[in-house]
C-alpha positions as CSV (number, residue, x, y, z in Angstrom):
1,X,114.7,-115.3,27.1
2,X,114.1,-113.1,24.1
3,X,115.6,-114.6,21.0
4,X,118.0,-112.1,19.4
5,X,117.9,-113.8,16.0
6,X,114.1,-114.3,15.6
7,X,110.9,-112.8,16.9
8,X,107.2,-113.6,16.4
9,X,105.1,-110.8,15.0
10,X,101.4,-111.0,15.6
11,X,98.3,-109.0,14.8
12,X,94.6,-108.9,15.8
13,X,92.5,-109.8,12.7
14,X,89.1,-111.1,11.7
15,X,87.5,-108.2,13.5
16,X,85.1,-107.1,10.8
17,X,81.4,-107.8,11.2
18,X,79.0,-108.3,8.2
19,X,79.2,-105.3,6.0
20,X,81.3,-103.3,8.6
21,X,84.9,-103.7,7.7
22,X,87.8,-103.1,10.1
23,X,91.4,-103.3,9.0
24,X,93.1,-104.8,6.0
25,X,93.5,-108.4,7.1
26,X,94.8,-109.8,3.8
27,X,97.6,-107.2,3.7
28,X,98.5,-107.5,7.4
29,X,98.7,-111.3,7.1
30,X,101.4,-110.9,4.4
31,X,103.6,-109.3,7.1
32,X,103.1,-111.2,10.4
33,X,103.8,-114.7,11.5
34,X,100.9,-115.2,13.9
35,X,97.2,-114.1,13.6
36,X,95.1,-113.5,16.6
37,X,91.7,-114.1,15.1
38,X,88.5,-112.8,16.7
39,X,86.1,-115.5,17.9
40,X,82.8,-113.7,17.6
41,X,82.4,-112.3,21.2
42,X,84.2,-109.0,20.8
43,X,84.2,-108.9,17.0
44,X,83.9,-111.1,13.9
45,X,81.1,-113.1,12.3
46,X,81.5,-116.7,11.1
47,X,82.0,-115.7,7.5
48,X,84.6,-113.1,8.4
49,X,86.3,-115.4,10.8
50,X,86.4,-118.4,8.4
51,X,87.7,-116.2,5.5
52,X,90.5,-114.9,7.8
53,X,91.4,-118.4,8.8
54,X,91.7,-119.3,5.2
55,X,93.9,-116.3,4.4
56,X,96.2,-117.2,7.4
57,X,96.4,-120.9,6.4
58,X,97.2,-120.1,2.8
59,X,100.1,-117.9,4.0
60,X,101.5,-120.3,6.6
61,X,100.6,-117.8,9.3
62,X,99.8,-119.4,12.7
63,X,96.2,-119.1,13.9
64,X,95.5,-118.0,17.5
65,X,92.1,-117.8,19.2
66,X,91.7,-114.2,20.4
67,X,89.1,-114.7,23.2
68,X,87.3,-111.9,24.9
69,X,84.4,-110.8,27.1
70,X,81.0,-111.1,25.6
71,X,80.9,-107.5,24.6
72,X,80.2,-107.1,20.9
73,X,78.9,-103.5,21.2
74,X,81.9,-102.4,23.2
75,X,84.5,-104.3,21.1
76,X,85.5,-106.3,24.1
77,X,87.0,-103.2,25.8
78,X,84.7,-103.2,28.8
79,X,85.1,-105.4,31.9
80,X,82.4,-108.0,32.3
81,X,81.8,-109.3,35.9
82,X,81.4,-112.9,34.9
83,X,81.7,-115.8,37.3
84,X,84.6,-118.2,36.8
85,X,82.2,-120.8,35.4
86,X,80.6,-118.4,33.0
87,X,83.9,-117.0,31.7
88,X,85.4,-120.5,31.4
89,X,82.5,-121.6,29.3
90,X,82.6,-118.5,27.2
91,X,86.3,-119.0,26.4
92,X,85.7,-122.7,25.7
93,X,82.9,-121.7,23.2
94,X,85.1,-119.2,21.4
95,X,88.1,-121.6,21.1
96,X,85.9,-124.4,19.8
97,X,84.2,-122.2,17.3
98,X,87.5,-121.0,15.9
99,X,88.8,-124.6,15.8
100,X,85.9,-125.6,13.6
101,X,86.3,-122.7,11.2
102,X,90.0,-123.0,11.0
103,X,89.8,-126.8,10.3
104,X,87.3,-126.1,7.5
105,X,89.9,-124.0,5.8
106,X,92.9,-126.3,6.3
107,X,94.3,-124.5,9.3
108,X,94.3,-125.2,13.0
109,X,94.3,-123.2,16.2
110,X,97.9,-123.2,17.7
111,X,97.6,-120.8,20.7
112,X,95.2,-118.6,22.7
113,X,95.4,-114.9,23.5
114,X,92.9,-112.8,25.5
115,X,91.6,-109.6,23.9
116,X,91.1,-106.1,25.1
117,X,89.6,-105.7,28.6
118,X,90.1,-109.4,29.3
119,X,93.8,-109.2,28.4
120,X,94.2,-106.3,30.8
121,X,92.1,-107.8,33.5
122,X,94.0,-111.1,33.7
123,X,97.2,-109.1,34.4
124,X,96.0,-108.9,38.0
125,X,92.6,-110.7,38.3
126,X,93.1,-114.2,39.7
127,X,89.6,-115.6,39.0
128,X,89.4,-114.4,35.4
129,X,92.9,-115.6,34.7
130,X,92.0,-119.0,36.2
131,X,88.9,-119.1,34.0
132,X,91.0,-118.6,30.8
133,X,93.5,-121.2,31.9
134,X,90.8,-123.7,32.9
135,X,89.3,-123.4,29.4
136,X,92.6,-123.9,27.6
137,X,93.5,-126.9,29.8
138,X,90.0,-128.4,29.0
139,X,90.3,-127.9,25.3
140,X,94.0,-128.7,24.7
141,X,96.7,-128.3,27.3
142,X,99.3,-128.1,24.5
143,X,98.0,-124.7,23.4
144,X,100.3,-121.9,24.5
145,X,98.8,-118.8,26.2
146,X,100.0,-115.3,25.1
147,X,100.0,-112.5,27.7
148,X,101.8,-109.6,29.3
149,X,105.1,-110.4,31.0
150,X,104.7,-110.5,34.8
151,X,100.9,-111.0,34.6
152,X,98.9,-113.2,36.9
153,X,97.7,-115.1,33.8
154,X,101.2,-116.2,32.8
155,X,102.2,-117.0,36.3
156,X,99.1,-119.2,36.9
157,X,99.5,-120.8,33.5
158,X,103.0,-121.8,34.2
159,X,101.9,-123.4,37.5
160,X,99.4,-125.5,35.5
161,X,102.1,-126.6,33.1
162,X,101.1,-124.6,30.1
163,X,103.5,-123.0,27.8
164,X,103.5,-119.2,28.1
165,X,104.4,-116.6,25.5
166,X,105.4,-113.2,26.7
167,X,104.2,-110.4,24.5
168,X,105.1,-106.7,23.9
169,X,103.1,-104.1,22.0
170,X,104.8,-102.2,19.1
171,X,102.2,-99.5,19.0
172,X,101.1,-99.0,22.6
173,X,102.6,-96.7,25.3
174,X,103.8,-98.3,28.5
175,X,103.5,-97.1,32.1
176,X,106.7,-97.1,34.3
177,X,105.2,-100.3,35.9
178,X,105.3,-102.2,32.6
179,X,101.6,-102.2,32.0
180,X,99.8,-100.6,29.0
181,X,98.6,-97.0,29.2
182,X,94.8,-96.9,29.1
183,X,93.3,-96.1,25.7
184,X,91.4,-93.4,27.4
185,X,94.7,-91.5,27.9
186,X,96.2,-89.3,25.2
187,X,99.2,-90.9,23.5
188,X,98.2,-94.4,24.5
189,X,98.5,-95.6,20.8
190,X,101.6,-94.8,18.7
191,X,101.3,-94.0,15.0
192,X,104.7,-93.0,13.8
193,X,106.2,-95.9,11.8
194,X,109.8,-95.0,12.4
195,X,109.3,-94.6,16.1
196,X,107.3,-97.8,16.4
197,X,109.9,-99.8,14.4
198,X,112.8,-98.5,16.4
199,X,111.0,-99.3,19.7
200,X,110.5,-102.9,18.5
201,X,114.2,-103.3,17.6
202,X,115.1,-102.1,21.1
203,X,112.6,-104.6,22.6
204,X,114.2,-107.5,20.7
205,X,117.9,-106.5,20.8
206,X,118.2,-104.8,24.1
207,X,115.2,-106.2,26.0
208,X,113.8,-102.7,27.0
209,X,111.0,-100.3,26.0
210,X,110.8,-96.6,26.9
211,X,107.9,-95.8,29.2
212,X,105.8,-92.6,29.1
213,X,108.0,-91.0,31.8
214,X,111.2,-91.6,29.7
215,X,112.4,-94.5,31.9
216,X,113.5,-97.8,30.3
217,X,111.5,-100.9,31.3
218,X,113.1,-104.4,31.1
219,X,111.2,-106.7,28.8
220,X,111.8,-110.4,28.1
221,X,109.5,-111.3,25.2
222,X,108.7,-113.9,22.7
223,X,106.3,-112.0,20.5
224,X,105.4,-108.4,19.4
225,X,101.9,-107.3,18.5
226,X,100.9,-104.7,15.9
227,X,97.2,-103.9,16.3
228,X,95.3,-104.8,13.1
229,X,92.4,-102.4,13.8
230,X,94.6,-99.2,13.6
231,X,94.2,-97.3,10.3
232,X,98.0,-97.4,9.8
233,X,98.4,-101.0,10.9
234,X,99.8,-102.2,7.5
235,X,102.3,-99.3,7.3
236,X,103.4,-99.9,10.9
237,X,103.8,-103.7,10.4
238,X,105.8,-103.2,7.2
239,X,108.1,-100.7,8.9
240,X,108.6,-103.0,11.9
241,X,109.4,-106.0,9.6
242,X,111.8,-104.0,7.4
243,X,113.6,-102.6,10.4
244,X,114.0,-106.0,12.0
245,X,115.4,-107.3,8.7
246,X,117.9,-104.5,8.7
247,X,119.1,-105.7,12.0
248,X,119.3,-109.4,10.9
249,X,116.3,-110.4,13.0
250,X,114.0,-112.9,11.3
251,X,110.2,-112.9,11.8
252,X,109.0,-116.4,12.7
253,X,106.2,-117.9,14.8
254,X,106.8,-119.2,18.3
255,X,104.8,-122.4,17.4
């Protein structure tokens, strides 16, 4: 059940690559309690990833492995028709790489969250959900998995005895079925800090979010994500954190 006194606030970080910079990771890490750090398959190079791990460790922010399809050119937002074995190995590789870079900076990986197309695919795709779960179990069955409430991923993970973290998105529009509106559709990403912050307060205090058709969807969540690659990510995260504080809700990691 959603905790009415505390909530985890997470963000996708470490997504720059070489001289190409995306997001203000140092600033966003001052505001969140959990950092979903790219593992090199959808974004991030070793130096960027290691630096981001160091920033998170220095701030006491929990480090999560944001694993994705091997799709650097498409930023992990395209489906890859990998076999279960291939995807399991790809996820294993990503978690292991992040564990090494995090350890070198004094941090450690404390959870796993799929990224982009993989995140959306494992809402309903049994084989790819099983691949992610197989990788987590093989690396460390104590690592929680973050995913969409009601997803195949979380259902199968629970059956395997893994801890599951139900997530909502502060800055994404929802369909009446409780899934995310495709980024290809207009209005899929929200940008107004006041609107986003109020939506998060309702998610935490009332357990609902308004869908694109105006209906309220029931949500039972443990964490809220603000996307770190949005140009206004820091502004949004600050507005969300301030509004939560005004409602006596403390931001704290689920780990």
